[in-house]
gemmi code that builds the backbone of each chain (N, CA, C; Angstrom):
import gemmi

chains = {
    "A": [
        ("UNK", (-5.599, 2.508, -41.816), (-5.348, 1.652, -40.703), (-6.526, 1.462, -39.762)),
        ("UNK", (-6.924, 0.189, -39.630), (-8.067, -0.048, -38.577), (-7.563, 0.070, -37.224)),
        ("UNK", (-8.419, 0.832, -36.373), (-8.169, 0.934, -34.838), (-8.608, -0.323, -34.186)),
        ("UNK", (-7.669, -0.834, -33.213), (-8.307, -2.008, -32.477), (-8.969, -1.521, -31.006)),
        ("UNK", (-10.076, -1.674, -30.864), (-10.832, -0.972, -29.640), (-10.853, -1.851, -28.431)),
        ("UNK", (-10.177, -3.131, -28.488), (-10.099, -4.014, -27.409), (-9.364, -3.413, -26.077)),
        ("UNK", (-8.265, -2.518, -26.358), (-7.558, -1.929, -25.360), (-8.416, -0.927, -24.614)),
        ("UNK", (-9.185, -0.176, -25.371), (-9.987, 0.978, -24.961), (-11.298, 0.311, -23.991)),
        ("UNK", (-11.857, -0.784, -24.639), (-12.829, -1.529, -23.867), (-12.400, -1.961, -22.470)),
        ("UNK", (-11.120, -2.462, -22.516), (-10.438, -3.074, -21.196), (-10.327, -2.091, -20.338)),
        ("UNK", (-9.698, -0.820, -20.892), (-9.494, 0.305, -19.932), (-10.646, 0.865, -19.252)),
        ("UNK", (-11.882, 0.867, -20.183), (-13.087, 1.563, -19.455), (-13.649, 0.569, -18.493)),
        ("UNK", (-13.532, -0.821, -18.856), (-14.066, -1.704, -17.754), (-13.211, -1.707, -16.512)),
        ("UNK", (-11.998, -1.575, -16.697), (-11.134, -1.533, -15.643), (-11.461, -0.317, -14.657)),
        ("UNK", (-11.402, 0.883, -15.389), (-11.545, 2.128, -14.615), (-12.913, 2.138, -14.020)),
        ("UNK", (-14.075, 1.980, -14.715), (-15.360, 1.970, -14.155), (-15.698, 0.759, -13.200)),
        ("UNK", (-15.026, -0.369, -13.348), (-15.153, -1.529, -12.473), (-14.538, -1.097, -11.031)),
        ("UNK", (-13.347, -0.580, -11.264), (-12.637, -0.307, -9.901), (-13.334, 0.877, -9.159)),
        ("UNK", (-13.842, 1.922, -10.000), (-14.568, 3.196, -9.344), (-15.795, 2.753, -8.576)),
        ("UNK", (-16.610, 2.082, -9.452), (-17.944, 1.664, -9.015), (-17.744, 0.904, -7.757)),
        ("UNK", (-16.824, -0.193, -7.767), (-16.700, -1.149, -6.738), (-16.221, -0.345, -5.422)),
        ("UNK", (-15.233, 0.582, -5.496), (-14.717, 1.419, -4.625), (-15.675, 2.143, -3.793)),
        ("UNK", (-16.519, 2.929, -4.684), (-17.655, 3.706, -3.914), (-18.698, 2.852, -3.432)),
        ("UNK", (-19.183, 1.857, -4.012), (-20.181, 0.932, -3.597), (-19.830, 0.251, -2.258)),
        ("UNK", (-18.568, -0.452, -2.223), (-18.074, -1.094, -1.071), (-18.131, -0.175, 0.133)),
        ("UNK", (-17.673, 1.077, 0.036), (-17.690, 2.005, 1.083), (-19.031, 2.536, 1.742)),
        ("UNK", (-19.790, 2.646, 0.604), (-21.282, 3.206, 1.053), (-22.151, 2.042, 1.668)),
        ("UNK", (-21.973, 0.736, 0.969), (-22.810, -0.328, 1.559), (-22.280, -0.715, 2.867)),
        ("UNK", (-20.977, -0.916, 3.067), (-20.438, -1.164, 4.374), (-20.824, -0.202, 5.402)),
        ("UNK", (-20.932, 0.859, 5.175), (-21.309, 2.147, 6.134), (-22.714, 1.877, 6.490)),
        ("UNK", (-23.598, 1.562, 5.588), (-25.162, 1.381, 5.989), (-25.608, 0.007, 6.457)),
        ("UNK", (-24.996, -1.044, 5.801), (-25.569, -2.418, 5.858), (-25.266, -3.016, 7.377)),
        ("UNK", (-26.420, -3.418, 7.921), (-26.290, -4.081, 9.397), (-25.545, -5.329, 9.315)),
        ("UNK", (-25.692, -6.101, 8.186), (-24.918, -7.332, 8.061), (-24.347, -7.357, 6.571)),
        ("UNK", (-23.063, -8.025, 6.510), (-22.321, -7.968, 5.325), (-22.448, -9.094, 4.550)),
        ("UNK", (-23.086, -10.208, 5.073), (-23.254, -11.553, 4.202), (-23.990, -11.262, 2.913)),
        ("UNK", (-25.182, -10.529, 3.014), (-26.084, -10.192, 1.945), (-25.243, -9.572, 0.759)),
        ("UNK", (-24.709, -8.330, 1.142), (-23.871, -7.732, 0.049), (-22.793, -8.582, -0.472)),
        ("UNK", (-22.087, -9.326, 0.317), (-21.001, -10.248, -0.144), (-21.538, -11.197, -1.104)),
        ("UNK", (-22.650, -11.815, -0.840), (-23.376, -12.825, -1.569), (-23.719, -12.315, -2.994)),
        ("UNK", (-24.338, -11.004, -3.042), (-24.797, -10.355, -4.277), (-23.464, -10.079, -5.209)),
        ("UNK", (-22.563, -9.671, -4.564), (-21.253, -9.383, -5.174), (-20.699, -10.662, -5.959)),
        ("UNK", (-20.748, -11.676, -5.086), (-20.190, -13.093, -5.548), (-21.071, -13.521, -6.665)),
        ("UNK", (-22.432, -13.422, -6.649), (-23.326, -13.857, -7.601), (-23.090, -12.907, -8.984)),
        ("UNK", (-23.007, -11.689, -8.819), (-22.711, -10.780, -10.008), (-21.336, -11.070, -10.540)),
        ("UNK", (-20.294, -11.484, -9.762), (-18.980, -11.781, -10.269), (-18.969, -13.127, -10.949)),
        ("UNK", (-19.636, -13.987, -10.441), (-19.630, -15.403, -11.218), (-20.434, -15.349, -12.435)),
        ("UNK", (-21.681, -14.649, -12.306), (-22.485, -14.506, -13.584), (-21.632, -13.794, -14.691)),
        ("UNK", (-20.919, -12.710, -14.373), (-20.211, -12.143, -15.501), (-19.233, -12.889, -16.002)),
        ("UNK", (-18.437, -13.731, -15.170), (-17.308, -14.748, -15.548), (-18.114, -15.830, -16.544)),
        ("UNK", (-19.117, -16.257, -16.199), (-19.864, -17.145, -17.115), (-20.246, -16.565, -18.467)),
        ("UNK", (-20.624, -15.249, -18.438), (-20.791, -14.580, -19.739), (-19.624, -14.470, -20.471)),
        ("UNK", (-18.592, -14.201, -19.691), (-17.173, -13.995, -20.346), (-16.699, -15.178, -21.038)),
        ("UNK", (-17.066, -16.499, -20.361), (-16.556, -17.685, -20.989), (-17.479, -18.138, -22.064)),
        ("UNK", (-18.703, -17.722, -21.987), (-19.697, -18.143, -23.213), (-19.616, -17.304, -24.356)),
        ("UNK", (-19.185, -15.899, -24.246), (-19.308, -15.154, -25.492), (-18.194, -15.319, -26.465)),
        ("UNK", (-18.632, -15.270, -27.660), (-17.654, -15.358, -28.971), (-16.885, -13.979, -29.074)),
        ("UNK", (-17.514, -13.000, -28.606), (-17.080, -11.699, -28.905), (-15.922, -11.355, -27.951)),
        ("UNK", (-14.769, -10.893, -28.409), (-13.563, -10.501, -27.621), (-14.021, -9.279, -26.718)),
        ("UNK", (-14.696, -8.256, -27.233), (-14.961, -7.292, -26.501), (-15.890, -7.625, -25.348)),
        ("UNK", (-17.062, -8.367, -25.622), (-17.881, -8.882, -24.426), (-17.130, -9.570, -23.506)),
        ("UNK", (-16.284, -10.704, -23.926), (-15.634, -11.535, -23.116), (-14.663, -10.664, -22.261)),
        ("UNK", (-13.891, -9.882, -22.776), (-13.057, -9.111, -22.081), (-13.584, -8.201, -21.029)),
        ("UNK", (-14.557, -7.392, -21.493), (-15.294, -6.504, -20.418), (-16.006, -7.325, -19.254)),
        ("UNK", (-16.677, -8.325, -19.723), (-17.298, -9.208, -18.653), (-16.313, -9.953, -17.713)),
        ("UNK", (-14.989, -10.284, -18.257), (-13.992, -10.931, -17.524), (-13.397, -9.929, -16.419)),
        ("UNK", (-13.276, -8.576, -16.803), (-12.627, -7.635, -15.938), (-13.609, -7.290, -15.022)),
        ("UNK", (-14.910, -6.937, -15.461), (-15.897, -6.450, -14.412), (-16.228, -7.660, -13.414)),
        ("UNK", (-16.308, -8.888, -13.785), (-16.551, -10.050, -13.042), (-15.496, -10.064, -11.899)),
        ("UNK", (-14.265, -9.963, -12.292), (-13.191, -10.131, -11.309), (-13.293, -9.000, -10.332)),
        ("UNK", (-13.461, -7.751, -10.747), (-13.624, -6.617, -9.823), (-14.737, -6.945, -8.839)),
        ("UNK", (-15.997, -7.359, -9.446), (-17.116, -7.670, -8.428), (-16.675, -8.786, -7.462)),
        ("UNK", (-15.808, -9.868, -7.826), (-15.515, -10.978, -6.931), (-14.501, -10.353, -5.860)),
        ("UNK", (-13.623, -9.402, -6.340), (-12.715, -8.738, -5.450), (-13.459, -7.907, -4.418)),
        ("UNK", (-14.432, -7.256, -4.811), (-15.288, -6.413, -4.053), (-15.988, -7.144, -2.852)),
        ("UNK", (-16.400, -8.467, -3.284), (-17.074, -9.441, -2.199), (-16.104, -9.540, -1.077)),
        ("UNK", (-14.872, -9.446, -1.293), (-13.741, -9.565, -0.236), (-13.572, -8.278, 0.394)),
        ("UNK", (-13.598, -7.234, -0.376), (-13.328, -5.910, 0.089), (-14.335, -5.515, 1.183)),
        ("UNK", (-15.680, -6.044, 1.309), (-16.544, -5.637, 2.319), (-15.913, -5.991, 3.610)),
        ("UNK", (-15.317, -7.048, 3.739), (-14.705, -7.461, 5.007), (-13.433, -6.529, 5.418)),
        ("UNK", (-12.782, -6.252, 4.235), (-11.487, -5.575, 4.517), (-11.820, -3.928, 4.906)),
        ("UNK", (-13.013, -3.494, 4.268), (-13.510, -2.208, 4.619), (-13.968, -2.192, 6.112)),
        ("UNK", (-14.614, -3.273, 6.539), (-14.961, -3.344, 7.997), (-13.821, -3.206, 8.936)),
        ("UNK", (-12.794, -3.933, 8.539), (-11.552, -3.932, 9.290), (-10.872, -2.555, 9.352)),
        ("UNK", (-11.090, -1.643, 8.210), (-10.617, -0.360, 8.254), (-11.328, 0.452, 9.275)),
        ("UNK", (-12.760, 0.299, 9.260), (-13.578, 0.902, 10.367), (-13.090, 0.564, 11.722)),
        ("UNK", (-12.787, -0.779, 12.093), (-12.466, -1.119, 13.370), (-11.143, -0.522, 13.687)),
        ("UNK", (-10.256, -0.266, 12.794), (-8.877, 0.545, 13.120), (-9.041, 1.919, 13.155)),
        ("UNK", (-10.251, 2.462, 12.716), (-10.354, 4.019, 12.808), (-9.886, 4.424, 11.505)),
        ("UNK", (-9.793, 3.717, 10.387), (-9.113, 4.220, 9.176), (-10.214, 4.331, 8.205)),
        ("UNK", (-11.520, 4.225, 8.582), (-12.616, 4.441, 7.656), (-13.838, 4.948, 8.663)),
        ("UNK", (-14.659, 5.850, 8.109), (-15.711, 6.403, 8.874), (-16.686, 5.341, 9.505)),
        ("UNK", (-17.031, 5.383, 10.739), (-17.997, 4.558, 11.338), (-19.489, 5.248, 11.244)),
        ("UNK", (-20.426, 4.547, 11.188), (-21.891, 4.973, 11.140), (-22.476, 4.726, 12.552)),
        ("UNK", (-22.738, 5.761, 13.375), (-23.417, 5.446, 14.652), (-24.558, 4.683, 14.710)),
        ("UNK", (-25.482, 4.784, 13.570), (-26.703, 4.091, 13.576), (-26.649, 2.647, 12.959)),
        ("UNK", (-25.392, 2.234, 12.604), (-25.047, 0.948, 12.226), (-24.765, -0.049, 13.355)),
        ("UNK", (-25.685, -1.041, 13.650), (-25.398, -1.965, 14.837), (-24.100, -2.549, 14.876)),
        ("UNK", (-23.300, -2.717, 13.646), (-22.067, -3.305, 13.690), (-20.870, -2.232, 14.102)),
        ("UNK", (-21.254, -1.004, 13.860), (-20.267, 0.085, 14.108), (-20.611, 0.756, 15.499)),
        ("UNK", (-21.848, 0.860, 15.991), (-22.136, 1.410, 17.262), (-21.167, 0.900, 18.443)),
        ("UNK", (-20.976, -0.465, 18.629), (-20.240, -0.856, 19.782), (-18.724, -0.489, 19.563)),
        ("UNK", (-18.366, -0.339, 18.265), (-16.897, 0.121, 18.071), (-16.784, 1.551, 18.597)),
        ("UNK", (-17.698, 2.236, 18.161), (-17.781, 3.678, 18.615), (-17.743, 3.886, 20.166)),
        ("UNK", (-18.755, 3.015, 20.706), (-18.835, 2.934, 22.225), (-17.485, 2.816, 22.929)),
        ("UNK", (-16.696, 1.909, 22.383), (-15.529, 1.540, 23.025), (-14.250, 2.505, 22.593)),
        ("UNK", (-14.725, 3.480, 21.747), (-13.640, 4.331, 21.378), (-12.726, 3.762, 20.336)),
        ("UNK", (-13.049, 2.851, 19.749), (-12.139, 2.002, 18.832), (-12.273, 2.731, 17.337)),
        ("UNK", (-13.513, 2.980, 16.973), (-13.603, 3.662, 15.603), (-13.963, 5.108, 15.821)),
        ("UNK", (-14.173, 5.871, 14.588), (-14.175, 7.220, 14.521), (-15.272, 7.534, 13.600)),
        ("UNK", (-16.058, 8.607, 13.746), (-16.917, 9.119, 12.768), (-16.473, 10.167, 11.837)),
        ("UNK", (-15.122, 10.501, 12.155), (-14.421, 11.619, 11.198), (-13.921, 10.913, 10.020)),
        ("UNK", (-13.859, 11.673, 8.876), (-13.326, 11.030, 7.613), (-11.841, 11.830, 7.640)),
        ("UNK", (-10.863, 11.048, 8.170), (-9.476, 11.565, 8.435), (-8.849, 11.859, 7.053)),
        ("UNK", (-9.360, 11.253, 6.047), (-8.588, 11.416, 4.881), (-9.199, 12.560, 3.840)),
        ("UNK", (-10.258, 13.358, 4.471), (-10.929, 14.271, 3.759), (-10.226, 15.670, 3.957)),
        ("UNK", (-9.087, 15.714, 3.560), (-8.301, 16.980, 3.522), (-7.199, 17.013, 2.686)),
        ("UNK", (-6.547, 18.261, 2.378), (-5.408, 18.304, 1.395), (-4.236, 17.945, 2.228)),
        ("UNK", (-3.173, 17.385, 1.351), (-1.868, 17.144, 2.098), (-1.047, 18.496, 2.407)),
        ("UNK", (-0.411, 18.441, 3.524), (0.301, 19.688, 3.911), (1.784, 19.415, 3.801)),
        ("UNK", (2.161, 18.322, 3.568), (3.832, 18.096, 3.568), (4.319, 18.041, 4.802)),
        ("UNK", (3.508, 17.793, 5.935), (3.828, 17.745, 7.306), (3.261, 16.468, 7.901)),
        ("UNK", (3.854, 16.035, 9.003), (3.085, 14.964, 9.745), (2.145, 15.507, 10.648)),
        ("UNK", (0.912, 14.933, 10.603), (-0.255, 15.650, 11.287), (-0.343, 14.900, 12.777)),
        ("UNK", (-0.472, 15.604, 13.722), (-0.801, 14.900, 15.093), (-2.254, 14.421, 15.401)),
        ("UNK", (-2.433, 13.616, 16.195), (-3.950, 13.206, 16.425), (-4.811, 14.364, 16.647)),
        ("UNK", (-4.408, 15.355, 17.505), (-5.235, 16.605, 17.637), (-5.732, 17.328, 16.404)),
        ("UNK", (-4.667, 17.394, 15.587), (-4.783, 18.196, 14.313), (-5.834, 17.469, 13.450)),
        ("UNK", (-5.657, 16.040, 13.423), (-6.499, 15.114, 12.567), (-8.001, 15.298, 13.025)),
        ("UNK", (-8.211, 15.335, 14.271), (-9.480, 15.484, 14.818), (-10.272, 16.862, 14.524)),
        ("UNK", (-9.342, 17.929, 14.586), (-9.766, 19.300, 14.345), (-10.517, 19.488, 13.049)),
    ],
    "B": [
        ("UNK", (-15.540, -22.759, -25.407), (-15.420, -21.655, -24.299), (-14.258, -20.792, -24.674)),
        ("UNK", (-14.624, -19.385, -24.359), (-13.632, -18.339, -24.592), (-12.970, -17.906, -23.250)),
        ("UNK", (-11.753, -18.201, -23.253), (-10.979, -17.984, -22.081), (-10.370, -16.486, -21.959)),
        ("UNK", (-10.567, -15.803, -23.126), (-9.978, -14.427, -23.081), (-10.397, -13.532, -21.986)),
        ("UNK", (-11.587, -13.642, -21.640), (-12.166, -12.557, -20.646), (-11.797, -12.928, -19.128)),
        ("UNK", (-11.797, -14.213, -19.009), (-11.417, -14.914, -17.560), (-9.942, -14.625, -17.320)),
        ("UNK", (-9.235, -14.792, -18.315), (-7.694, -14.503, -18.251), (-7.352, -13.009, -18.127)),
        ("UNK", (-8.090, -12.382, -18.966), (-7.792, -10.765, -18.746), (-8.384, -10.354, -17.484)),
        ("UNK", (-9.359, -10.881, -16.786), (-9.880, -10.410, -15.635), (-8.851, -10.742, -14.488)),
        ("UNK", (-8.279, -11.947, -14.712), (-7.225, -12.388, -13.708), (-6.064, -11.431, -13.753)),
        ("UNK", (-5.516, -11.139, -15.000), (-4.387, -10.341, -15.205), (-4.725, -8.873, -14.651)),
        ("UNK", (-5.931, -8.401, -14.810), (-6.351, -7.151, -14.338), (-6.122, -7.078, -12.876)),
        ("UNK", (-6.590, -8.184, -12.019), (-6.287, -8.116, -10.635), (-4.830, -7.970, -10.252)),
        ("UNK", (-4.040, -8.738, -11.003), (-2.545, -8.482, -10.668), (-2.123, -6.993, -11.022)),
        ("UNK", (-2.590, -6.495, -12.048), (-2.229, -5.041, -12.433), (-2.648, -4.037, -11.420)),
        ("UNK", (-3.963, -4.269, -10.968), (-4.551, -3.370, -9.998), (-3.802, -3.624, -8.613)),
        ("UNK", (-3.307, -4.860, -8.235), (-2.485, -5.126, -7.095), (-1.093, -4.306, -7.186)),
        ("UNK", (-0.595, -4.523, -8.311), (0.631, -3.725, -8.564), (0.473, -2.190, -8.465)),
        ("UNK", (-0.718, -1.660, -8.682), (-1.221, -0.268, -8.605), (-0.959, 0.118, -7.082)),
        ("UNK", (-1.486, -0.863, -6.119), (-1.346, -0.458, -4.728), (0.122, -0.065, -4.243)),
        ("UNK", (0.908, -0.967, -4.889), (2.375, -0.929, -4.617), (3.112, 0.305, -5.265)),
        ("UNK", (2.733, 0.632, -6.404), (3.538, 1.852, -7.040), (2.866, 3.194, -6.677)),
        ("UNK", (1.629, 3.118, -6.113), (1.094, 4.302, -5.590), (1.693, 4.711, -4.151)),
        ("UNK", (1.868, 3.636, -3.236), (2.520, 3.715, -2.030), (4.013, 4.316, -2.378)),
        ("UNK", (4.635, 3.497, -3.109), (6.304, 3.783, -3.345), (6.346, 5.221, -4.045)),
        ("UNK", (5.594, 5.266, -5.088), (5.719, 6.531, -5.966), (5.458, 7.855, -4.974)),
        ("UNK", (4.342, 7.874, -4.214), (4.148, 8.916, -3.423), (5.290, 9.109, -2.454)),
        ("UNK", (5.791, 8.069, -1.797), (6.802, 8.106, -0.886), (8.045, 8.938, -1.451)),
        ("UNK", (8.514, 8.441, -2.698), (9.663, 8.901, -3.281), (9.432, 10.227, -3.936)),
        ("UNK", (8.304, 10.400, -4.752), (8.255, 11.571, -5.639), (7.120, 12.463, -5.084)),
        ("UNK", (6.268, 12.092, -4.207), (5.211, 13.005, -3.710), (3.890, 12.919, -4.614)),
        ("UNK", (2.830, 13.441, -4.347), (1.583, 13.382, -5.051), (1.555, 14.365, -6.243)),
        ("UNK", (2.302, 15.361, -6.285), (2.148, 16.463, -7.254), (2.501, 16.078, -8.730)),
        ("UNK", (3.072, 14.683, -8.796), (3.233, 14.255, -10.086), (2.068, 13.751, -10.703)),
        ("UNK", (0.812, 13.649, -10.103), (-0.337, 13.133, -10.535), (-0.647, 13.398, -12.023)),
        ("UNK", (-0.563, 14.637, -12.464), (-1.002, 14.936, -13.853), (-0.282, 14.055, -14.834)),
        ("UNK", (1.072, 13.920, -14.588), (1.931, 13.304, -15.643), (1.582, 11.700, -15.606)),
        ("UNK", (1.232, 11.145, -14.242), (0.818, 9.871, -14.263), (-0.563, 9.612, -15.106)),
        ("UNK", (-1.438, 10.570, -14.865), (-2.714, 10.348, -15.481), (-2.506, 10.638, -17.074)),
        ("UNK", (-1.632, 11.491, -17.481), (-1.426, 11.688, -18.808), (-0.664, 10.453, -19.498)),
        ("UNK", (0.175, 9.696, -18.801), (0.796, 8.466, -19.284), (-0.299, 7.393, -19.419)),
        ("UNK", (-1.052, 7.298, -18.411), (-2.187, 6.338, -18.541), (-3.081, 6.611, -19.648)),
        ("UNK", (-3.413, 7.774, -19.940), (-4.256, 8.204, -21.227), (-3.499, 7.767, -22.456)),
        ("UNK", (-2.139, 8.145, -22.354), (-1.229, 7.870, -23.575), (-1.238, 6.294, -23.952)),
        ("UNK", (-1.086, 5.620, -22.932), (-1.029, 4.138, -23.014), (-2.344, 3.508, -23.595)),
        ("UNK", (-3.375, 4.145, -23.241), (-4.765, 3.728, -23.745), (-4.904, 3.972, -25.200)),
        ("UNK", (-4.238, 5.252, -25.495), (-4.283, 5.619, -27.112), (-3.525, 4.762, -27.888)),
        ("UNK", (-2.304, 4.359, -27.220), (-1.418, 3.472, -27.996), (-2.061, 2.136, -28.142)),
        ("UNK", (-2.843, 1.629, -27.257), (-3.408, 0.355, -27.255), (-4.357, 0.214, -28.535)),
        ("UNK", (-4.793, 1.265, -28.997), (-5.780, 1.385, -30.156), (-4.866, 1.022, -31.420)),
        ("UNK", (-3.584, 1.184, -31.476), (-2.842, 0.984, -32.661), (-2.280, -0.470, -32.587)),
        ("UNK", (-2.404, -1.386, -31.575), (-1.860, -2.705, -31.375), (-2.800, -3.636, -32.038)),
        ("UNK", (-2.139, -4.338, -33.002), (-3.136, -5.456, -33.648), (-3.560, -6.688, -32.795)),
        ("UNK", (-2.493, -7.074, -31.954), (-2.653, -8.232, -31.206), (-3.704, -7.923, -29.933)),
        ("UNK", (-4.756, -8.563, -29.917), (-5.848, -8.376, -28.917), (-5.325, -8.123, -27.434)),
        ("UNK", (-4.435, -9.471, -27.151), (-3.928, -9.513, -25.860), (-3.064, -8.266, -25.412)),
        ("UNK", (-2.203, -7.914, -26.392), (-1.354, -6.931, -25.899), (-2.216, -5.476, -25.806)),
        ("UNK", (-3.125, -5.366, -26.658), (-3.920, -4.119, -26.759), (-4.759, -4.048, -25.428)),
        ("UNK", (-5.348, -5.255, -25.124), (-6.132, -5.187, -23.768), (-5.294, -5.087, -22.651)),
        ("UNK", (-4.148, -5.712, -22.535), (-3.207, -5.512, -21.345), (-2.762, -4.024, -21.165)),
        ("UNK", (-2.386, -3.462, -22.266), (-1.880, -2.020, -22.335), (-3.159, -1.205, -21.772)),
        ("UNK", (-4.227, -1.603, -22.272), (-5.463, -0.608, -21.982), (-5.693, -0.820, -20.396)),
        ("UNK", (-5.648, -2.002, -19.932), (-5.892, -2.312, -18.410), (-4.842, -1.397, -17.725)),
        ("UNK", (-3.436, -1.591, -18.112), (-2.486, -0.804, -17.521), (-2.489, 0.660, -17.380)),
        ("UNK", (-3.073, 1.057, -18.639), (-3.366, 2.613, -18.671), (-4.438, 3.027, -17.789)),
        ("UNK", (-5.444, 2.209, -17.659), (-6.744, 2.631, -16.775), (-6.117, 2.627, -15.327)),
        ("UNK", (-5.301, 1.587, -15.006), (-4.799, 1.550, -13.575), (-3.891, 2.771, -13.406)),
        ("UNK", (-3.106, 3.265, -14.241), (-2.363, 4.357, -14.019), (-3.281, 5.764, -13.899)),
        ("UNK", (-4.241, 5.830, -14.681), (-5.290, 6.866, -14.384), (-5.943, 6.766, -13.095)),
        ("UNK", (-6.443, 5.554, -12.711), (-6.886, 5.497, -11.300), (-5.902, 5.842, -10.252)),
        ("UNK", (-4.772, 5.223, -10.393), (-3.743, 5.452, -9.386), (-3.230, 6.897, -9.314)),
        ("UNK", (-3.289, 7.719, -10.239), (-3.100, 9.106, -10.252), (-4.127, 9.844, -9.404)),
        ("UNK", (-5.273, 9.300, -9.301), (-6.255, 9.949, -8.430), (-6.165, 9.493, -6.986)),
        ("UNK", (-5.354, 8.476, -6.601), (-4.994, 7.871, -5.402), (-3.936, 8.638, -4.664)),
        ("UNK", (-3.053, 9.297, -5.549), (-1.786, 9.786, -5.054), (-1.942, 10.839, -3.851)),
        ("UNK", (-3.089, 11.557, -4.061), (-3.258, 12.724, -3.080), (-3.710, 12.093, -1.680)),
        ("UNK", (-4.504, 11.107, -1.768), (-5.016, 10.385, -0.448), (-3.986, 9.626, 0.198)),
        ("UNK", (-3.185, 9.034, -0.683), (-1.887, 8.395, -0.103), (-1.069, 9.411, 0.656)),
        ("UNK", (-0.810, 10.524, 0.204), (-0.041, 11.592, 0.894), (-0.624, 11.935, 2.152)),
        ("UNK", (-1.913, 11.921, 2.220), (-2.673, 12.054, 3.562), (-2.452, 10.993, 4.500)),
        ("UNK", (-2.712, 9.754, 3.841), (-2.385, 8.458, 4.778), (-1.045, 8.581, 5.527)),
        ("UNK", (-0.029, 9.070, 4.665), (1.390, 9.044, 5.224), (1.511, 10.109, 6.269)),
        ("UNK", (0.886, 11.216, 6.111), (0.925, 12.384, 6.913), (0.330, 12.093, 8.352)),
        ("UNK", (-0.868, 11.225, 8.304), (-1.476, 10.925, 9.514), (-1.000, 9.503, 10.131)),
        ("UNK", (0.199, 9.090, 9.550), (0.890, 8.049, 10.242), (0.493, 6.614, 9.972)),
        ("UNK", (-0.467, 6.364, 8.755), (-0.943, 5.147, 8.477), (0.119, 4.325, 7.622)),
        ("UNK", (1.061, 5.195, 6.921), (2.114, 4.752, 6.131), (3.303, 5.461, 6.443)),
        ("UNK", (4.629, 5.011, 6.045), (5.765, 5.826, 6.457), (5.692, 7.141, 5.758)),
        ("UNK", (6.142, 8.098, 6.521), (6.367, 9.443, 5.904), (7.796, 9.732, 5.531)),
        ("UNK", (7.917, 10.339, 4.337), (9.225, 10.544, 3.791), (9.263, 12.182, 4.071)),
        ("UNK", (10.330, 12.464, 5.029), (10.427, 13.825, 5.523), (11.486, 14.596, 4.482)),
        ("UNK", (12.096, 13.831, 3.680), (13.239, 14.359, 2.684), (12.464, 15.109, 1.671)),
        ("UNK", (13.259, 16.077, 1.063), (12.542, 16.940, -0.012), (12.375, 15.952, -1.256)),
        ("UNK", (11.220, 16.267, -1.785), (11.003, 15.297, -3.045), (11.162, 16.077, -4.254)),
        ("UNK", (11.302, 15.357, -5.467), (11.716, 16.154, -6.683), (10.386, 16.765, -7.024)),
        ("UNK", (10.494, 18.026, -7.395), (9.345, 18.828, -7.947), (8.965, 18.571, -9.363)),
        ("UNK", (7.844, 18.241, -9.735), (7.515, 18.035, -11.224), (7.535, 19.272, -12.050)),
        ("UNK", (7.842, 19.187, -13.286), (7.749, 20.416, -14.248), (6.325, 21.088, -14.008)),
        ("UNK", (6.424, 22.411, -14.101), (5.018, 23.229, -13.829), (4.329, 23.082, -12.557)),
        ("UNK", (5.237, 22.861, -11.463), (4.679, 22.469, -10.143), (3.702, 23.656, -9.671)),
        ("UNK", (4.084, 24.861, -10.005), (3.138, 25.932, -9.532), (1.721, 25.897, -9.930)),
        ("UNK", (1.689, 25.563, -11.213), (0.423, 25.391, -12.006), (-0.161, 24.194, -11.348)),
        ("UNK", (0.412, 23.045, -11.189), (-0.288, 21.857, -10.578), (-0.852, 22.087, -9.226)),
        ("UNK", (-0.088, 22.941, -8.463), (-0.561, 23.248, -7.086), (-1.828, 24.071, -7.144)),
        ("UNK", (-1.976, 24.854, -8.117), (-3.443, 25.554, -8.179), (-4.445, 24.743, -8.615)),
        ("UNK", (-4.249, 23.477, -9.227), (-5.364, 22.646, -9.643), (-5.572, 21.704, -8.407)),
        ("UNK", (-6.876, 21.479, -8.036), (-7.235, 20.536, -7.038), (-6.985, 19.069, -7.456)),
        ("UNK", (-6.092, 18.472, -6.891), (-5.873, 17.110, -7.243), (-7.110, 16.160, -7.285)),
        ("UNK", (-7.385, 15.476, -8.205), (-8.738, 14.632, -8.305), (-8.662, 13.467, -7.295)),
        ("UNK", (-9.774, 13.262, -6.695), (-9.936, 11.856, -5.758), (-11.446, 11.471, -6.097)),
        ("UNK", (-11.496, 10.239, -6.430), (-12.772, 9.669, -6.816), (-13.354, 8.800, -5.605)),
    ],
}
model = gemmi.Model(1)
for chain_id, residues in chains.items():
    chain = gemmi.Chain(chain_id)
    for i, (resn, *xyz) in enumerate(residues, 1):
        res = gemmi.Residue()
        res.name, res.seqid = resn, gemmi.SeqId(i, " ")
        for name, pos in zip(("N", "CA", "C"), xyz):
            atom = gemmi.Atom()
            atom.name, atom.element = name, gemmi.Element(name[0])
            atom.pos, atom.b_iso = gemmi.Position(*pos), 0.0
            res.add_atom(atom)
        chain.add_residue(res)
    model.add_chain(chain)
structure = gemmi.Structure()
structure.add_model(model)
structure.setup_entities()
């Protein structure tokens, strides 16, 4: 029996596309003084990969590029969503980033990574979060 | 033109979107300690996809399996989000997974 590797290729493209996108969006949003450049780069990468997906005769190449391209296009939007999380205090703000500094000065954002802890099974109060 | 990749990419976005929903609801009702079973199911689906002869089915099952593996690493962080009030917290006792004491000793992965 011959094994069909297209599912494995699609799985790897999905997992690594989501993982790399997840980490990159957070790191770039944290450091970048302006989000237009990173958004444009993600858009170009996404469109290029989709063009490759449409032009390739190989199901493997087409499938992998189609998935990675869509995750890159989604990441272009994620930069804005990540900034909204920073504004709400749901993601770490960078004091040396000119987009984040005014939010920190207004007490709107936080430099604490509130998610960097183990679950306790209890509701955590604001003071406990900050501790 | 080969529309396989484009269509698969669009389907992947929906499957990942579905992942946001099941992670939130799954953590609310069952808790994050079920993560090894979710991860195992994800890997099992990827293995099953190797034996499907239809490219579409195999690819979609692979994507769904990968989204389960990814989602399993999100369950712990979702539990923290609920505890700090960003999502609804379920104070009722949650069903414990088999081998719960062993699972508690393993640090739940987060990527």
